[in-house]
C-alpha positions as semicolon CSV with decimal commas, in nm:
position;residue;x (nm);y (nm);z (nm)
1;M;-11,336;-2,634;-10,924
2;L;-11,364;-2,278;-11,052
3;R;-11,025;-2,118;-11,128
4;T;-10,898;-1,789;-11,271
5;I;-10,604;-1,765;-11,508
6;T;-10,422;-1,480;-11,678
7;I;-10,356;-1,471;-12,050
8;G;-10,112;-1,198;-12,139
9;S;-10,075;-0,889;-11,922
10;Y;-10,439;-0,783;-11,874
11;L;-10,680;-1,060;-11,976
12;Q;-10,817;-1,290;-11,707
13;I;-11,047;-1,585;-11,767
14;Q;-11,252;-1,775;-11,512
15;G;-11,376;-2,125;-11,571
16;L;-11,380;-2,486;-11,460
17;L;-11,040;-2,644;-11,411
18;V;-10,975;-2,902;-11,683
19;R;-10,613;-2,997;-11,608
20;T;-10,282;-2,877;-11,469
21;L;-9,985;-2,882;-11,705
22;E;-9,628;-2,983;-11,613
23;N;-9,506;-2,622;-11,666
24;G;-9,737;-2,496;-11,390
25;K;-10,001;-2,350;-11,619
26;L;-10,373;-2,440;-11,595
27;V;-10,628;-2,525;-11,860
28;V;-10,982;-2,398;-11,785
29;S;-11,305;-2,429;-11,977
30;D;-11,577;-2,167;-12,013
31;G;-11,823;-2,430;-12,133
32;E;-11,741;-2,385;-12,502
33;R;-11,366;-2,336;-12,529
34;E;-11,055;-2,424;-12,333
35;F;-10,791;-2,166;-12,237
36;E;-10,434;-2,211;-12,110
37;G;-10,269;-1,960;-11,879
38;K;-10,096;-1,883;-11,552
39;P;-10,300;-1,928;-11,235
40;V;-10,399;-1,616;-11,042
41;S;-10,271;-1,608;-10,683
42;R;-10,531;-1,667;-10,415
43;V;-10,582;-1,400;-10,152
44;N;-10,649;-1,531;-9,801
């Protein structure tokens, strides 16, 4: 599943969901690297 996370105040990264951490953060992969950050809220 494709997810978007925020790293810091302004940087957002979109990638495939790798795992969800106990603290509520997500780990996503861009195909080469993995990034950890807060999930971006979904707009309905």
